[in-house]
N, CA, C and O of each residue as an XYZ file, in Angstrom:
956
protein
N      94.342     91.209     42.967
C      94.950     91.543     44.311
C      93.783     92.031     45.051
O      92.868     92.548     44.410
N      93.718     91.944     46.118
C      92.539     92.674     47.025
C      92.914     94.111     47.360
O      94.048     94.558     47.532
N      91.648     94.803     47.426
C      91.930     96.102     47.999
C      92.181     96.158     49.758
O      92.906     96.990     50.304
N      91.569     95.302     50.327
C      91.615     95.374     51.606
C      92.000     94.157     52.257
O      91.661     93.141     51.650
N      92.732     93.963     53.530
C      93.047     92.526     53.966
C      91.683     91.971     54.821
O      91.395     90.777     54.895
N      91.029     92.887     55.349
C      89.926     92.624     56.336
C      88.522     93.855     56.422
O      88.471     94.921     57.035
N      87.582     93.239     55.620
C      86.437     94.297     55.690
C      85.474     94.027     56.501
O      84.891     92.950     56.380
N      85.132     94.866     57.412
C      84.014     94.806     58.133
C      82.721     95.353     57.965
O      82.658     96.547     58.257
N      81.510     94.746     57.521
C      80.759     95.317     56.989
C      79.655     95.485     58.271
O      79.615     94.739     59.249
N      78.878     96.506     58.055
C      77.584     97.127     58.738
C      77.920     97.182     60.272
O      77.214     96.603     61.098
N      79.195     98.013     60.657
C      79.539     97.621     61.914
C      78.970     99.370     62.399
O      79.159    100.406     61.763
N      78.136     99.165     63.925
C      77.833    100.250     64.677
C      79.284    100.874     65.124
O      80.203    100.279     65.687
N      79.227    102.188     64.728
C      80.436    102.944     65.136
C      80.128    104.181     65.991
O      79.224    104.892     65.551
N      80.620    104.503     66.949
C      80.405    105.635     68.178
C      81.563    106.823     67.383
O      82.727    106.534     67.103
N      80.958    108.080     67.142
C      81.847    109.125     67.096
C      81.511    109.983     68.316
O      80.754    109.700     69.244
N      82.191    111.028     68.131
C      81.749    112.201     69.159
C      80.728    112.796     68.783
O      80.369    113.541     69.694
N      79.811    112.888     67.587
C      78.811    113.215     67.401
C      77.265    112.310     67.426
O      76.199    112.855     67.712
N      77.400    110.840     67.067
C      76.342    110.126     67.300
C      76.867    108.764     67.285
O      78.054    108.492     67.465
N      75.987    107.962     67.076
C      76.144    106.486     66.374
C      75.677    106.234     65.258
O      74.477    106.461     65.108
N      76.422    105.713     64.163
C      75.976    105.314     62.925
C      76.392    104.022     62.269
O      77.231    103.370     62.892
N      76.040    103.627     61.341
C      76.638    102.086     60.503
C      77.504    102.361     59.464
O      77.237    103.343     58.772
N      78.674    101.577     59.156
C      79.561    101.985     58.256
C      80.096    100.832     58.180
O      79.796    100.005     59.042
N      81.212    100.413     56.920
C      81.942     99.818     56.918
C      83.424    100.284     57.363
O      83.745    101.454     57.156
N      84.541     99.184     58.110
C      85.781     99.562     58.285
C      86.471     98.658     57.526
O      86.153     97.469     57.554
N      87.421     99.080     56.814
C      88.492     98.307     55.846
C      89.837     98.439     56.549
O      90.220     99.489     57.066
N      90.581     97.211     56.531
C      91.782     97.207     57.316
C      92.860     96.587     56.283
O      92.656     95.497     55.748
N      94.020     97.353     56.040
C      95.242     97.011     55.614
C      96.470     96.721     56.562
O      96.808     97.681     57.255
N      97.044     95.793     56.677
C      98.031     95.208     57.618
C      97.389     95.509     58.889
O      96.403     94.806     59.110
N      97.715     96.455     59.878
C      97.197     96.633     61.074
C      96.683     97.827     61.234
O      96.673     98.367     62.340
N      96.151     98.437     60.065
C      95.754     99.817     60.138
C      94.736     99.979     59.545
O      94.544     99.466     58.442
N      93.726    100.853     60.253
C      92.403    101.237     59.423
C      92.448    101.757     58.322
O      92.771    102.937     58.457
N      92.263    101.439     57.105
C      92.285    102.203     55.791
C      91.399    102.882     55.375
O      91.611    103.941     54.784
N      90.236    102.405     55.602
C      89.158    103.403     55.071
C      87.789    103.089     56.177
O      87.773    102.138     56.959
N      86.721    104.071     56.044
C      85.540    103.926     56.987
C      84.638    104.633     55.958
O      85.033    105.653     55.394
N      83.451    104.108     55.713
C      82.615    104.542     55.149
C      81.248    103.402     55.072
O      81.232    102.319     55.656
N      80.036    104.004     54.124
C      78.956    103.303     54.011
C      79.144    102.578     52.727
O      79.512    103.156     51.704
N      78.866    101.191     52.795
C      79.251    100.371     51.467
C      80.403    100.592     50.767
O      80.322    101.060     49.632
N      81.709    100.274     51.369
C      82.866    100.381     50.804
C      82.997     99.696     49.514
O      82.532     98.560     49.416
N      83.407    100.089     48.802
C      83.729     99.252     47.362
C      85.253     98.726     47.619
O      86.097     99.276     48.327
N      85.425     97.274     46.709
C      86.543     96.889     46.561
C      86.591     95.729     47.312
O      85.855     95.658     48.296
N      87.380     94.732     47.009
C      87.784     93.463     47.242
C      88.396     93.274     48.703
O      89.068     94.152     49.245
N      88.121     92.135     49.244
C      88.696     91.980     50.577
C      89.356     90.570     50.910
O      88.486     89.711     50.760
N      90.449     90.062     51.268
C      90.818     88.979     51.804
C      90.008     88.451     52.837
O      90.142     87.239     53.008
N      89.331     88.942     53.454
C      88.602     88.543     54.612
C      87.364     89.483     54.674
O      87.569     90.689     54.814
N      85.885     88.933     54.564
C      85.013     89.921     54.768
C      84.394     89.233     56.089
O      84.294     88.018     56.263
N      83.974     90.307     57.041
C      83.277     89.952     58.344
C      81.901     90.653     58.394
O      81.825     91.862     58.173
N      81.007     90.040     58.631
C      79.421     90.719     58.734
C      79.319     90.831     60.449
O      79.387     90.042     61.392
N      79.105     92.347     60.252
C      79.183     92.513     62.054
C      77.789     93.350     62.217
O      77.431     93.893     63.262
N      77.114     93.350     61.058
C      75.849     94.045     61.257
C      74.756     93.859     62.524
O      74.100     92.880     62.880
N      74.855     95.280     63.068
C      74.385     94.990     64.515
C      75.103     94.903     65.880
O      74.643     94.811     67.018
N      76.587     94.970     65.339
C      77.217     95.188     66.560
C      78.090     96.161     66.671
O      78.351     96.768     65.633
N      78.729     96.548     67.850
C      79.377     97.796     67.861
C      80.640     97.333     67.540
O      80.944     96.180     67.844
N      81.432     98.069     66.963
C      82.922     97.718     66.379
C      83.939     98.953     67.139
O      84.188    100.028     66.592
N      84.432     98.561     68.448
C      85.038     99.753     69.179
C      86.692     99.317     69.240
O      87.139     98.181     69.082
N      87.483    100.601     69.523
C      88.678    100.501     69.675
C      89.055     99.640     70.996
O      88.444     99.642     72.065
N      90.019     99.030     70.712
C      90.476     98.299     72.207
C      91.154     98.949     73.033
O      92.042     99.752     72.747
N      90.692     98.572     74.388
C      91.659     99.564     75.730
C      92.982     99.399     75.491
O      93.327     98.291     75.079
N      93.767    100.196     75.643
C      95.180    100.098     76.042
C      95.510    100.384     77.622
O      95.477    101.569     77.953
N      95.750     99.647     78.391
C      95.945    100.108     79.617
C      97.442     99.957     80.098
O      98.131     98.943     80.202
N      97.720    101.232     80.348
C      99.412    101.572     80.529
C     100.121    101.405     81.790
O     101.310    101.552     82.073
N      98.967    101.013     82.573
C      99.351    100.665     84.280
C      98.769     99.837     84.742
O      97.608    100.039     85.096
N      99.422     98.510     84.913
C      99.251     97.184     85.091
C      99.963     96.562     85.935
O     101.178     96.505     85.742
N      99.360     95.926     87.110
C     100.486     95.278     88.220
C      99.876     93.751     88.054
O      98.928     93.307     88.701
N     100.426     93.234     87.314
C      99.845     91.660     87.365
C     101.183     90.909     88.205
O     101.106     89.683     88.294
N     102.304     91.528     88.773
C     102.833     90.679     90.000
C     103.668     89.572     89.764
O     104.167     88.956     90.706
N     103.908     89.196     88.326
C     104.716     88.219     88.231
C     106.175     88.635     87.734
O     106.447     89.745     87.276
N     107.206     87.421     87.916
C     107.097     86.481     88.893
C     106.716     86.779     90.417
O     106.430     87.948     90.673
N     106.690     86.034     91.244
C     106.974     85.992     92.599
C     105.561     86.406     93.253
O     105.394     85.775     94.296
N     104.637     87.160     92.996
C     103.405     87.658     93.495
C     102.395     87.388     92.824
O     101.418     88.128     92.933
N     102.355     86.330     92.004
C     101.100     85.961     91.362
C      99.750     85.629     92.079
O      98.621     85.633     91.591
N     100.100     85.372     93.218
C      98.615     85.441     94.196
C      98.050     86.819     94.643
O      97.050     86.903     95.356
N      98.738     87.883     94.190
C      97.837     88.743     93.986
C      96.925     88.975     93.063
O      95.711     89.075     93.238
N      97.682     89.081     91.810
C      97.036     89.061     90.614
C      98.201     88.304     89.377
O      99.352     88.712     89.222
N      97.703     87.376     88.752
C      99.015     87.094     87.907
C      98.306     87.334     86.440
O      97.132     87.505     86.109
N      99.522     87.273     85.722
C      99.019     87.278     83.937
C      97.899     86.556     83.465
O      96.984     87.125     82.868
N      97.907     85.467     83.668
C      96.860     84.524     83.060
C      95.622     85.055     83.498
O      94.721     85.316     82.700
N      95.535     85.211     84.599
C      94.115     85.814     85.073
C      93.646     87.255     84.738
O      92.549     87.629     84.323
N      94.743     87.951     85.022
C      94.521     89.103     84.844
C      94.407     89.811     83.412
O      93.805     90.859     83.180
N      95.150     88.978     82.453
C      94.896     89.544     81.246
C      93.639     88.917     80.535
O      93.337     89.333     79.417
N      92.901     87.938     81.138
C      91.734     87.632     80.991
C      90.708     88.190     81.285
O      89.613     87.986     80.760
N      90.959     88.969     82.175
C      89.948     89.959     82.773
C      89.662     91.185     82.195
O      88.571     91.751     82.125
N      91.018     91.632     81.685
C      91.103     92.874     80.933
C      90.521     92.593     79.545
O      89.666     93.312     79.028
N      91.072     91.438     78.946
C      90.144     91.053     77.591
C      88.864     91.179     77.604
O      88.362     91.875     76.722
N      87.992     90.533     78.615
C      86.535     90.513     78.875
C      86.117     91.898     78.972
O      84.963     92.145     78.623
N      86.978     93.006     79.456
C      86.557     94.378     79.562
C      86.911     95.311     78.517
O      86.813     96.536     78.597
N      87.451     94.451     77.248
C      87.494     95.089     76.237
C      89.221     95.576     75.982
O      89.584     96.415     75.157
N      89.844     95.041     76.633
C      91.348     95.269     76.713
C      91.997     94.439     75.519
O      91.542     93.352     75.162
N      93.146     95.074     74.913
C      93.739     94.711     73.963
C      95.396     94.659     74.053
O      96.198     93.994     73.397
N      95.561     95.456     74.940
C      97.295     95.641     75.145
C      97.204     96.108     76.566
O      96.213     96.658     77.048
N      98.640     95.767     77.376
C      98.739     96.085     78.640
C     100.004     96.297     78.516
O     100.654     95.713     77.649
N     100.634     97.307     79.501
C     101.680     97.608     79.650
C     102.027     97.543     81.439
O     101.544     98.296     82.283
N     102.837     96.601     81.635
C     102.974     95.798     82.858
C     104.152     96.655     83.915
O     105.304     96.818     83.512
N     103.809     97.048     84.976
C     104.565     97.646     86.083
C     106.164     96.845     86.296
O     106.360     95.704     85.876
N     107.021     97.504     86.876
C     108.288     96.509     87.148
C     107.930     96.083     88.552
O     108.438     95.060     89.010
N     107.113     96.781     89.236
C     106.679     95.886     90.596
C     105.095     95.843     90.476
O     104.484     96.671     89.799
N     104.449     94.782     91.207
C     105.270     94.174     92.473
C     105.829     92.953     91.952
O     105.444     91.975     92.591
N     106.519     92.719     91.112
C     106.940     91.111     90.738
C     108.463     91.283     91.608
O     109.165     92.236     91.950
N     108.511     90.070     91.719
C     109.862     89.457     92.714
C     110.437     88.474     91.974
O     110.026     87.316     92.059
N     111.494     88.836     91.131
C     112.147     90.019     91.425
C     111.638     91.133     90.465
O     111.147     90.788     89.390
N     111.731     92.528     90.812
C     111.260     93.547     90.032
C     111.619     93.495     88.772
O     112.204     92.436     88.547
N     111.505     94.340     87.624
C     112.095     94.451     86.584
C     113.239     95.490     86.424
O     113.045     96.610     85.953
N     114.472     95.027     86.860
C     115.334     95.903     86.997
C     116.272     95.946     86.342
O     116.860     97.026     86.287
N     116.831     94.717     85.527
C     117.877     94.538     84.625
C     117.502     93.456     83.617
O     116.326     93.144     83.434
N     118.652     92.812     82.879
C     118.171     92.155     81.822
C     117.515     90.677     82.272
O     116.505     90.270     81.699
N     118.057     90.025     83.170
C     117.448     88.922     83.551
C     116.021     89.125     84.228
O     115.093     88.498     83.717
N     115.823     89.721     85.035
C     114.454     89.992     85.269
C     113.406     90.301     84.122
O     112.322     89.721     84.053
N     113.795     91.190     83.304
C     113.058     91.524     82.401
C     112.918     90.334     81.208
O     112.117     90.387     80.274
N     113.784     89.362     81.433
C     113.651     88.312     80.056
C     112.714     87.334     80.838
O     111.852     86.737     80.193
N     112.828     87.130     82.194
C     112.006     86.167     82.896
C     110.568     86.591     82.819
O     109.640     85.853     82.487
N     110.484     87.765     83.135
C     108.880     88.556     83.270
C     108.434     88.389     81.655
O     107.286     87.982     81.472
N     109.153     88.637     80.625
C     108.831     88.628     79.127
C     108.214     86.902     78.773
O     107.149     86.594     78.238
N     109.183     86.100     79.230
C     108.932     85.004     79.129
C     107.797     84.233     79.532
O     107.413     83.267     78.872
N     107.031     84.762     80.990
C     106.186     84.500     81.619
C     104.818     84.776     80.944
O     103.811     84.073     81.020
N     105.009     86.134     80.157
C     103.897     87.087     79.556
C     103.608     86.388     78.165
O     102.518     86.411     77.592
N     104.795     85.742     77.700
C     104.718     85.431     76.390
C     103.702     83.776     76.471
O     102.922     83.370     75.609
N     103.974     83.270     77.459
C     103.762     81.923     77.949
C     101.802     82.007     78.242
O     100.888     81.270     77.869
N     101.835     83.214     79.030
C     100.373     83.260     79.974
C      99.330     84.166     79.222
O      98.134     83.887     79.143
N      99.812     85.077     78.778
C      98.844     86.803     78.287
C      97.967     85.882     77.075
O      98.202     84.900     76.371
N      97.064     86.635     77.249
C      95.934     86.244     75.899
C      95.887     87.645     75.091
O      95.238     87.751     74.050
N      96.737     88.870     75.736
C      97.037     89.957     74.798
C      98.199     90.548     74.260
O      99.068     89.683     74.153
N      98.541     91.531     73.920
C      99.538     92.076     73.291
C     100.162     92.503     74.599
O      99.326     92.531     75.502
N     101.392     92.846     74.971
C     101.979     93.525     76.118
C     102.931     94.444     76.054
O     103.259     94.480     74.868
N     103.595     95.250     76.688
C     104.912     95.785     77.088
C     105.380     95.633     78.326
O     104.670     95.047     79.143
N     106.426     96.038     78.633
C     107.000     95.984     80.126
C     107.477     97.509     80.157
O     107.930     98.160     79.216
N     107.255     97.931     81.528
C     107.912     99.031     82.136
C     109.131     98.525     82.549
O     109.218     97.301     82.642
N     110.290     99.353     82.872
C     111.459     99.078     83.429
C     111.528     99.732     84.779
O     110.934    100.808     84.842
N     112.262     99.221     86.122
C     112.009    100.135     87.133
C     113.550    101.423     87.076
O     114.547    101.339     86.359
N     113.246    102.384     87.990
C     114.427    103.368     88.236
C     114.442    103.277     89.533
O     113.462    103.543     90.229
N     115.800    102.808     90.076
C     115.903    102.806     91.376
C     117.359    103.031     91.744
O     118.136    102.830     90.810
N     117.924    103.420     92.946
C     119.555    103.464     93.225
C     120.057    102.284     92.758
O     121.231    102.346     92.391
N     119.468    101.144     92.657
C     120.561     99.915     92.714
C     120.801     99.603     91.178
O     121.764     98.892     90.888
N     119.912    100.136     90.100
C     119.843     99.639     88.893
C     120.651    100.530     87.573
O     121.048    100.176     86.463
N     120.661    101.656     88.205
C     121.117    102.627     87.440
C     121.974    102.179     85.919
O     121.856    102.594     84.767
N     123.086    100.881     86.708
C     123.949    100.645     85.368
C     123.188     99.827     84.245
O     123.721     99.657     83.149
N     122.094     99.390     84.502
C     120.973     98.660     83.662
C     120.097     99.349     83.126
O     119.089     98.780     82.705
N     120.253    100.851     82.985
C     118.705    101.280     82.540
C     119.306    101.223     80.856
O     118.367    101.270     80.061
N     120.378    101.151     80.336
C     120.478    101.086     78.930
C     120.318     99.693     78.601
O     119.987     99.448     77.441
N     120.486     98.757     79.378
C     120.186     97.445     79.026
C     118.699     97.187     78.680
O     118.305     96.502     77.736
N     117.828     97.928     79.711
C     116.295     97.520     79.702
C     115.893     98.270     78.464
O     114.957     97.960     77.728
N     116.885     99.522     78.284
C     115.745    100.348     77.056
C     116.258     99.447     75.663
O     115.427     99.334     74.761
N     117.530     98.848     75.493
C     117.630     97.970     74.567
C     116.946     96.924     74.307
O     116.660     96.575     73.162
N     116.580     96.253     75.458
C     115.478     95.072     75.375
C     114.069     95.574     74.960
O     113.300     94.817     74.368
N     113.778     96.678     75.228
C     112.543     97.039     74.586
C     111.650     97.858     75.682
O     110.523     98.221     75.346
N     112.093     98.123     76.856
C     110.984     98.509     77.726
C     110.556     99.811     77.282
O     111.278    100.657     76.753
N     109.000     99.932     77.605
C     108.278    101.075     77.082
C     108.845    102.427     78.010
O     108.961    103.532     77.479
N     109.097    102.250     79.098
C     109.629    103.596     79.853
C     110.194    102.858     81.449
O     110.485    101.709     81.781
N     110.164    104.010     82.072
C     110.837    103.449     83.447
C     109.957    103.986     84.481
O     109.226    104.904     84.109
N     109.866    103.599     85.745
C     108.852    103.431     86.548
C     109.919    103.731     88.026
O     110.751    102.948     88.485
N     109.558    105.115     88.543
C     110.483    105.202     89.975
C     109.440    105.853     90.941
O     108.439    106.450     90.546
N     109.822    105.653     92.394
C     109.444    106.230     93.528
C     110.113    107.098     94.316
O     111.139    106.770     94.912
N     109.497    108.481     94.396
C     109.976    108.869     95.599
C     109.733    108.890     96.756
O     110.261    109.698     97.520
N     108.824    107.942     97.145
C     108.310    107.564     98.433
C     108.817    106.078     98.558
O     109.604    105.636     97.721
N     108.414    105.393     99.489
C     108.582    103.930     99.720
C     107.743    103.471     98.864
O     106.640    104.000     98.724
N     108.121    102.442     98.175
C     107.139    101.841     97.266
C     106.035    100.899     97.901
O     104.926    100.689     97.411
N     106.584    100.318     99.194
C     105.564     99.402     99.593
C     106.285     97.866     99.761
O     106.141     97.098    100.712
N     107.096     97.667     98.548
C     108.246     96.369     98.825
C     109.277     96.774     98.760
O     109.689     97.631     97.978
N     110.096     95.970     99.935
C     111.422     96.185     99.945
C     112.528     96.139     98.592
O     113.484     96.913     98.538
N     112.290     95.286     97.703
C     113.027     94.935     96.761
C     112.780     96.160     95.758
O     113.369     96.056     94.682
N     112.077     97.191     95.931
C     111.559     98.190     94.742
C     112.324     99.562     95.465
O     111.415    100.247     95.934
N     113.370    100.070     95.669
C     113.870    101.299     96.628
C     113.539    102.326     95.964
O     113.309    102.314     94.755
N     113.480    103.400     96.765
C     112.569    104.592     96.601
C     113.694    105.679     95.869
O     114.763    105.665     96.479
N     113.678    106.431     94.925
C     114.779    107.021     94.129
C     114.895    108.315     94.837
O     113.924    108.881     95.338
N     116.283    108.836     94.874
C     116.492    110.122     95.640
C     116.819    111.273     94.209
O     116.739    111.073     92.997
N     117.083    112.110     94.749
C     117.286    113.443     93.307
C     118.278    112.792     92.697
O     117.841    112.303     91.656
N     119.302    112.579     92.842
C     120.342    111.896     92.224
C     120.059    110.972     91.133
O     120.289    111.091     89.930
N     119.328    109.709     92.014
C     118.936    108.762     90.867
C     118.017    109.377     89.751
O     118.266    109.305     88.548
N     116.982    109.959     90.276
C     116.074    110.595     89.098
C     116.552    111.431     88.305
O     116.014    111.504     87.200
N     117.726    112.338     88.612
C     118.432    112.868     87.507
C     119.132    112.218     86.360
O     118.887    112.419     85.171
N     120.336    111.144     87.023
C     120.890    110.412     85.944
C     119.795    109.251     85.407
O     120.102    108.863     84.280
N     118.679    108.656     85.908
C     117.909    107.732     85.176
C     117.060    108.515     84.166
O     116.922    108.142     83.002
N     116.560    109.501     84.618
C     115.860    110.597     83.478
C     116.603    111.137     82.203
O     116.033    111.126     81.112
N     117.771    111.569     82.341
C     118.717    111.855     81.322
C     118.962    110.505     80.817
O     118.752    110.518     79.604
N     119.327    109.304     81.237
C     119.157    108.147     80.262
C     118.155    107.568     79.642
O     118.253    106.844     78.651
N     116.920    107.950     80.352
C     115.718    107.822     79.697
C     115.448    109.030     78.280
O     114.924    108.595     77.255
N     115.710    109.977     78.337
C     115.361    110.912     77.380
C     116.476    110.765     76.369
O     116.226    111.275     75.277
N     117.720    110.145     76.503
C     118.475    109.564     75.350
C     117.752    108.544     74.525
O     117.832    108.447     73.300
N     117.038    107.793     75.324
C     116.607    106.525     74.317
C     115.025    107.036     74.064
O     114.197    106.196     73.712
N     114.666    108.320     74.239
C     113.348    108.869     74.111
C     112.240    107.948     74.727
O     111.341    107.428     74.067
N     112.408    107.822     75.988
C     111.428    106.828     76.787
C     111.094    107.758     77.977
O     111.851    108.519     78.579
N     109.569    107.475     78.202
C     109.487    108.295     79.503
C     109.703    107.632     80.869
O     109.853    106.428     81.078
N     109.694    108.552     81.691
C     109.992    108.226     83.108
C     109.072    108.472     83.926
O     108.911    109.691     83.974
N     108.109    107.718     84.864
C     107.176    108.053     85.683
C     107.454    107.720     86.666
O     108.052    106.681     86.947
N     106.880    108.950     87.732
C     107.342    108.973     88.945
C     106.241    109.018     90.267
O     105.474    109.980     90.228
N     106.147    108.471     90.948
C     105.279    108.556     92.310
C     105.615    109.305     93.516
O     106.546    108.834     94.170
N     105.099    110.298     93.927
C     105.579    111.362     94.834
C     104.465    111.265     96.064
O     103.536    112.056     96.229
N     104.789    110.052     96.929
C     103.756    110.455     98.380
C     105.064    110.044     99.215
O     105.512    108.898     99.195
N     105.592    111.023     99.903
C     106.682    110.744    100.825
C     105.806    110.712    102.183
O     104.577    110.783    102.155
N     106.508    110.605    103.295
C     105.907    110.849    104.826
C     105.087    112.055    104.861
O     105.502    113.124    105.309
N     103.624    111.824    104.263
C     103.040    112.978    104.555
C     103.153    114.094    105.753
O     103.757    115.161    105.864
N     102.371    113.410    106.506
C     102.228    114.020    108.023
C     103.706    114.494    108.311
O     103.738    115.560    108.926
N     104.732    114.039    108.060
C     106.104    114.597    108.728
C     106.435    115.595    108.010
O     106.781    116.642    108.558
N     106.395    115.465    106.519
C     107.019    116.202    105.703
C     106.040    117.608    105.099
O     106.406    118.696    104.655
N     104.782    117.070    105.296
C     104.106    118.220    104.593
C     103.143    119.294    105.714
O     102.027    118.850    105.984
N     103.522    120.639    106.350
C     102.939    120.884    107.123
C     102.053    122.255    106.560
O     101.715    123.237    107.221
N     101.809    121.976    105.151
C     101.016    123.289    104.874
C     101.697    124.601    104.162
O     101.187    125.507    103.504
N     103.251    124.304    104.614
C     104.072    125.235    103.890
C     104.239    125.023    102.664
O     104.041    123.845    102.366
N     104.600    125.855    101.606
C     104.898    125.985    100.426
C     106.454    125.387    100.248
O     106.674    124.488     99.436
N     107.385    125.895    100.977
C     108.471    125.501    100.871
C     108.652    123.925    101.643
O     109.607    123.248    101.261
N     108.048    123.549    102.354
C     108.181    122.024    103.065
C     107.458    121.258    101.616
O     107.956    120.201    101.228
N     106.491    121.750    101.005
C     106.127    120.664    100.005
C     106.613    120.770     98.845
O     106.401    119.879     98.024
N     107.454    122.008     98.491
C     108.513    121.837     97.165
C     109.457    121.048     97.539
O     110.020    120.458     96.617
N     109.947    120.765     98.954
C     110.928    119.900     99.430
C     110.684    118.521     98.806
O     111.690    117.844     98.593
N     109.252    117.913     98.421
C     108.835    116.802     98.523
C     109.278    116.134     97.195
O     109.348    114.908     97.110
N     109.587    116.986     96.123
C     110.033    116.811     94.887
C     111.413    116.459     94.998
O     111.748    115.388     94.491
N     112.113    117.029     95.460
C     113.734    116.932     95.218
C     114.142    116.704     94.133
O     114.998    115.834     93.966
N     113.494    117.627     92.828
C     113.856    117.614     91.748
C     114.303    119.115     91.206
O     113.448    119.996     91.123
N     115.675    119.363     90.844
C     115.906    120.806     90.510
C     115.354    120.744     89.132
O     115.213    119.754     88.413
N     115.033    122.148     88.873
C     114.690    122.311     87.455
C     115.230    122.161     85.832
O     114.737    122.341     84.719
N     116.649    121.685     86.432
C     117.604    121.510     85.387
C     117.526    119.778     84.678
O     117.922    119.415     83.570
N     116.782    118.835     85.926
C     116.266    117.392     85.275
C     115.455    117.565     84.307
O     114.536    118.366     84.136
N     116.025    116.460     83.481
C     115.408    116.277     82.211
C     114.555    115.300     82.133
O     115.007    114.245     82.578
N     113.183    115.237     81.621
C     112.192    114.113     81.850
C     111.597    113.986     80.163
O     110.744    114.670     79.599
N     112.401    112.854     79.656
C     112.112    112.447     78.316
C     112.259    113.832     77.366
O     111.418    114.255     76.573
N     113.559    114.405     77.676
C     113.895    115.174     76.776
C     113.194    116.803     77.137
O     113.701    117.770     76.569
N     112.207    116.981     77.949
C     111.945    118.293     78.172
C     112.449    118.706     79.506
O     112.795    117.853     80.324
N     112.500    119.860     79.737
C     113.218    120.329     80.880
C     111.927    120.978     81.881
O     110.948    121.617     81.498
N     112.267    120.607     83.172
C     111.411    120.882     84.231
C     111.538    122.310     84.529
O     112.646    122.778     84.264
N     110.592    123.186     85.059
C     110.693    124.497     85.429
C     110.474    124.517     86.736
O     110.071    123.524     87.340
N     110.774    125.906     87.423
C     110.160    126.283     88.779
C     108.878    126.393     88.812
O     108.333    125.866     89.782
N     107.958    127.124     87.745
C     106.838    127.247     87.671
C     105.908    125.866     87.550
O     104.726    125.782     87.881
N     106.590    124.996     87.092
C     105.907    123.338     86.957
C     106.118    122.867     88.452
O     105.177    122.326     89.032
N     107.118    123.025     88.980
C     107.230    122.333     90.556
C     106.111    123.209     91.348
O     105.288    122.681     92.096
N     106.181    124.778     91.069
C     105.155    125.423     92.001
C     103.550    124.845     91.814
O     102.683    124.775     92.685
N     103.472    124.495     90.510
C     102.142    124.308     89.990
C     101.658    122.780     90.719
O     100.540    122.528     91.169
N     102.756    121.939     90.686
C     102.323    120.811     91.449
C     102.338    120.732     92.802
O     101.527    120.061     93.441
N     103.212    121.380     93.278
C     102.919    121.589     94.649
C     101.744    122.274     95.161
O     101.322    121.946     96.270
N     101.179    123.162     94.510
C      99.985    123.454     94.877
C      98.809    122.490     94.761
O      97.855    122.541     95.537
N      98.928    121.426     93.558
C      97.945    120.657     93.294
C      97.868    119.440     94.825
O      96.931    118.917     95.428
N      99.404    119.395     94.977
C      99.516    118.277     96.272
C      98.787    118.747     97.519
O      98.089    118.091     98.292
N      99.102    120.005     97.537
C      98.542    120.863     98.667
C      97.100    120.753     98.887
O      96.528    120.360     99.904
N      96.626    121.132     97.850
C      95.028    120.902     97.576
C      94.610    119.572     97.968
O      93.681    119.438     98.764
N      95.108    118.757     97.565
C      94.620    117.039     97.545
C      94.704    117.023     98.956
O      93.697    116.763     99.614
N      96.064    117.336     99.638
C      95.956    116.866    101.115
C      95.152    117.692    101.606
O      94.358    117.036    102.282
N      94.838    119.046    101.664
C      93.663    119.590    102.387
C      92.371    118.812    102.043
O      91.640    118.520    102.989
N      91.962    118.395    100.627
C      90.659    117.823    100.681
C      90.699    116.329    101.361
O      89.722    115.602    101.540
N      91.855    116.091    101.644
C      91.725    114.182    102.245
C      92.408    114.513    103.847
O      92.905    113.650    104.570
N      92.294    115.897    104.160
C      92.387    116.471    105.765
C      93.628    115.649    106.432
O      93.504    115.068    107.510
N      94.871    115.661    105.657
C      96.323    115.065    105.748
C      97.078    116.368    106.204
O      98.119    116.227    106.845
N      96.619    117.615    105.913
C      97.898    118.460    105.816
C      97.467    119.244    107.101
O      98.182    120.142    107.545
């Protein structure tokens, strides 16, 4: 019986302190041991002397725009480009696909395309909008890795912005499934942000009782984030 499934011999490894040479042993899909001249037998031995052995990149925010807008960037070319740069896994956002990933049918359609075209492993984000609140549970059951919402206009008419009520209900459902909910907040900057703290706070439209992945938002959280937004706008000369 083999000690290791795969044994990489003589790899160049980068640590926080230096670059060194060592062996890396793998069992299943996990690194089981790292060391110089590791003992034991392996089902497969790979001589990588002189080559760097680096962790693969996981890109958690990708827009491959399929189905419907693959002329912007599609799964086939996009996943190959990511692989060429050292990527191994991507998590595709629910937009700008058309239809966006808002329910069972759109999820299955996108997953089938990714299974057919991607050269990498992948996960899919689900959307959180006012029109698909009844589908959040089914998306979680299907395996989305989280939910994406826009508090501003998304830029595509088929992915509507989420108001406070939508966020509250959607985030509570996401928390039930222990899934993250990500949101983008870029409302009408000139019209709504006048350098006044209360105006900036109104951008968020999220009460401190809203649950985000099981965690409570607090008023200090919102105040801190509003200060960051205000500073960014000042730097951009937009406020």
